[in-house]
C-alpha positions as CSV (number, residue, x, y, z in Angstrom):
1,X,-63.4,10.3,64.8
2,X,-65.2,12.0,61.9
3,X,-64.1,10.8,58.7
4,X,-62.5,13.5,56.2
5,X,-61.0,14.1,53.1
6,X,-57.6,15.1,53.0
7,X,-55.8,16.9,49.7
8,X,-52.3,17.3,49.2
9,X,-51.0,19.5,46.7
10,X,-47.7,20.8,45.7
11,X,-44.6,20.6,43.5
12,X,-42.8,17.5,42.3
13,X,-40.6,15.9,44.8
14,X,-41.8,17.9,47.6
15,X,-43.0,14.6,49.7
16,X,-46.8,14.8,49.1
17,X,-46.7,10.8,48.4
18,X,-44.5,10.2,51.5
19,X,-46.8,12.3,53.8
20,X,-49.8,11.1,52.2
21,X,-49.0,7.3,52.6
22,X,-48.0,7.8,56.2
23,X,-51.2,9.8,57.0
24,X,-53.3,7.1,55.3
25,X,-51.6,4.4,57.5
26,X,-51.7,6.4,60.6
27,X,-55.6,7.1,60.3
28,X,-56.3,3.9,58.6
29,X,-57.6,5.8,55.5
30,X,-57.6,5.0,51.8
31,X,-54.6,6.6,50.0
32,X,-54.9,7.6,46.1
33,X,-51.7,8.5,44.4
34,X,-53.1,11.0,41.7
35,X,-50.0,11.6,40.4
36,X,-49.3,7.9,39.7
37,X,-52.4,7.9,37.8
38,X,-50.8,10.5,35.3
39,X,-47.6,8.8,35.2
40,X,-49.5,5.3,34.4
41,X,-51.1,7.1,31.2
42,X,-47.8,8.6,30.4
43,X,-46.2,5.2,30.7
44,X,-48.9,3.7,28.2
45,X,-48.3,6.5,25.8
46,X,-44.7,5.7,25.8
47,X,-45.3,1.6,25.6
48,X,-47.6,2.2,22.5
49,X,-45.4,4.7,20.7
50,X,-47.7,7.5,21.1
51,X,-44.5,9.3,22.2
52,X,-41.6,9.5,19.9
53,X,-37.7,9.7,20.5
54,X,-38.0,13.5,20.3
55,X,-40.7,13.2,23.2
56,X,-43.5,14.6,21.0
57,X,-46.8,13.4,22.1
58,X,-49.5,12.2,19.6
59,X,-52.5,13.7,21.8
60,X,-55.4,12.6,19.2
61,X,-54.0,9.0,19.3
62,X,-53.8,8.7,23.2
63,X,-57.2,10.2,23.5
64,X,-58.6,7.6,21.3
65,X,-56.7,5.1,23.4
66,X,-58.4,6.2,26.7
67,X,-60.9,3.5,26.4
68,X,-58.3,0.9,26.8
69,X,-56.5,2.4,29.8
70,X,-57.5,0.9,33.2
71,X,-55.8,2.6,36.3
72,X,-56.3,1.2,39.6
73,X,-54.7,0.7,42.9
74,X,-54.1,-2.6,44.9
75,X,-53.4,-2.6,48.5
76,X,-50.7,-5.6,49.0
77,X,-51.3,-7.1,52.5
78,X,-47.8,-8.7,52.4
79,X,-45.9,-5.3,51.9
80,X,-48.5,-3.3,53.2
81,X,-48.3,-0.8,50.4
82,X,-50.5,0.5,47.6
83,X,-49.4,-0.9,44.1
84,X,-50.4,1.0,40.9
85,X,-52.1,-1.0,38.4
86,X,-52.1,-0.3,34.6
87,X,-54.3,-2.8,32.7
88,X,-53.8,-5.6,35.2
89,X,-49.9,-5.0,35.6
90,X,-48.1,-3.8,38.7
91,X,-46.2,-0.8,37.3
92,X,-44.8,1.0,40.2
93,X,-41.0,0.7,39.4
94,X,-41.5,1.8,35.6
95,X,-43.5,4.9,36.1
96,X,-40.7,6.0,38.4
97,X,-38.1,6.6,35.5
98,X,-36.8,10.1,33.9
99,X,-38.3,9.3,30.9
100,X,-41.8,9.4,32.2
101,X,-41.1,12.2,34.5
102,X,-40.0,14.1,31.4
103,X,-43.3,13.5,29.5
104,X,-46.2,13.5,32.2
105,X,-47.0,17.1,32.4
106,X,-47.9,17.0,28.8
107,X,-49.9,13.9,29.1
108,X,-51.5,15.3,32.3
109,X,-52.6,18.6,30.6
110,X,-54.7,17.1,28.0
111,X,-58.5,17.7,29.1
112,X,-59.6,14.1,28.2
113,X,-57.2,12.6,30.1
114,X,-57.9,14.9,33.1
115,X,-61.6,14.3,33.0
116,X,-61.1,10.4,33.0
117,X,-58.7,10.6,35.6
118,X,-60.6,13.0,37.9
119,X,-63.6,11.0,37.7
120,X,-61.9,8.0,38.8
121,X,-60.3,9.8,41.8
122,X,-64.0,11.3,42.7
123,X,-65.3,7.8,42.5
124,X,-62.6,6.5,44.8
125,X,-63.1,9.3,47.5
126,X,-66.7,9.5,47.8
127,X,-67.0,7.8,50.7
128,X,-64.3,10.0,52.6
129,X,-61.6,8.4,54.9
130,X,-59.1,9.2,52.0
131,X,-56.0,10.8,51.6
132,X,-55.1,12.0,48.2
133,X,-52.1,14.1,46.6
134,X,-51.6,15.7,43.5
135,X,-51.8,19.2,41.7
136,X,-55.3,20.0,41.9
137,X,-56.9,17.9,44.5
138,X,-57.8,20.9,46.9
139,X,-58.9,23.1,44.0
140,X,-60.7,20.9,41.5
141,X,-61.0,17.4,42.3
142,X,-62.3,17.8,46.0
143,X,-62.4,21.6,46.6
144,X,-64.6,21.0,49.7
145,X,-61.9,18.7,51.3
146,X,-61.9,19.2,55.1
147,X,-58.3,19.4,55.3
148,X,-56.0,21.0,52.4
149,X,-52.4,21.1,52.4
150,X,-50.1,22.6,49.8
151,X,-46.4,21.3,50.1
152,X,-43.3,23.4,49.4
153,X,-39.5,22.4,49.6
154,X,-36.1,24.3,48.6
155,X,-35.4,23.3,44.8
156,X,-32.3,22.0,45.9
157,X,-33.8,19.9,48.7
158,X,-36.4,18.8,46.2
159,X,-33.6,17.5,43.4
160,X,-31.6,15.8,45.9
161,X,-34.8,13.6,46.8
162,X,-35.8,12.8,43.3
163,X,-31.7,12.2,42.7
164,X,-32.0,9.6,45.5
165,X,-35.1,8.2,44.3
166,X,-33.8,7.7,40.9
167,X,-30.5,6.1,42.1
168,X,-32.5,3.7,44.6
169,X,-33.9,2.3,41.2
170,X,-30.5,2.2,39.6
171,X,-31.0,5.3,37.6
172,X,-28.1,7.7,38.0
173,X,-28.5,11.5,36.7
174,X,-26.6,14.2,37.8
175,X,-28.1,16.6,40.4
176,X,-28.1,19.6,37.9
177,X,-30.2,17.2,35.4
178,X,-32.6,16.3,37.9
179,X,-33.4,19.9,39.1
180,X,-33.7,21.2,35.5
181,X,-36.2,18.3,34.8
182,X,-38.0,19.5,38.2
183,X,-37.9,23.2,37.1
184,X,-39.6,22.2,33.5
185,X,-42.0,20.2,35.2
186,X,-42.9,23.1,37.6
187,X,-43.3,25.5,34.9
188,X,-45.4,22.9,32.9
189,X,-47.7,22.3,35.6
190,X,-48.2,26.2,36.5
191,X,-48.6,27.3,32.9
192,X,-51.4,24.5,31.7
193,X,-54.6,25.4,30.9
194,X,-56.6,22.2,32.4
195,X,-56.5,22.5,36.2
196,X,-52.9,24.4,36.8
197,X,-51.2,23.9,39.9
198,X,-52.3,26.5,42.2
199,X,-52.7,26.8,45.9
200,X,-56.3,26.6,47.2
201,X,-57.3,29.7,49.1
202,X,-57.9,27.7,52.3
203,X,-54.8,25.5,52.1
204,X,-52.2,25.3,54.5
205,X,-48.8,25.8,53.5
206,X,-46.4,23.3,54.4
207,X,-42.6,23.9,53.7
208,X,-40.8,20.7,54.7
209,X,-37.4,21.6,53.5
210,X,-36.1,21.1,57.0
211,X,-38.7,18.7,58.6
212,X,-38.1,15.1,59.0
213,X,-40.7,12.5,57.9
214,X,-41.9,12.0,61.5
215,X,-42.0,15.8,62.2
216,X,-44.2,16.5,59.2
217,X,-46.7,13.6,59.9
218,X,-47.0,14.5,63.6
219,X,-47.4,18.1,62.6
220,X,-50.4,17.2,60.5
221,X,-52.0,14.6,62.6
222,X,-52.0,17.6,65.2
223,X,-53.7,19.6,62.6
224,X,-56.5,16.8,62.1
225,X,-56.8,16.3,65.8
226,X,-57.3,20.1,66.3
227,X,-60.0,20.1,63.7
228,X,-62.0,17.2,65.6
229,X,-61.8,19.6,68.7
230,X,-63.2,22.1,66.9
231,X,-66.1,20.2,65.5
């Protein structure tokens, strides 16, 4: 079977990472969580007081710190999962907090941050056989990806998914708080100057509001198999 690049874009909490991980496992592809990369940079900024209590970011200070930020992915053979590593430390739990969620859009909007992350993503995916999810994969990072998906879901469904994710980590917020946070994130992602969230012209829209994880996985696998037949 021909190895391809799969680009998955879409809004927060639409299940991009869930689908990307499942696809990578099914196809024996590498998975790159680009959102986790920007979250890692955001966590670094928070840990190093580059974001104050009012969530004001010291942009120039963060740009100067980029040389000290190394983001990698490590496949844990024991858990069979990909772990996000920031400067040698597993930060998977730390980057899934409301504080990171509320600040990642402003960090990911910085040109210098995006330039560094995009360069890393292209380096990781240059040999194909890779699944990437994010917000500008099909439009900017890999515009020639063989398969592009743009994922959407009902806002209330998205908010409930994110609320459940927070709860599983011992973080408790009302559904209204989570939905407001998501809507703010959407607006920031859509309106930013650097590589805003937008659907690629040749992307396939996948609305998974009412789809199970298994159903959406089988749907995309069929798309890939059909592509292989056409080739």
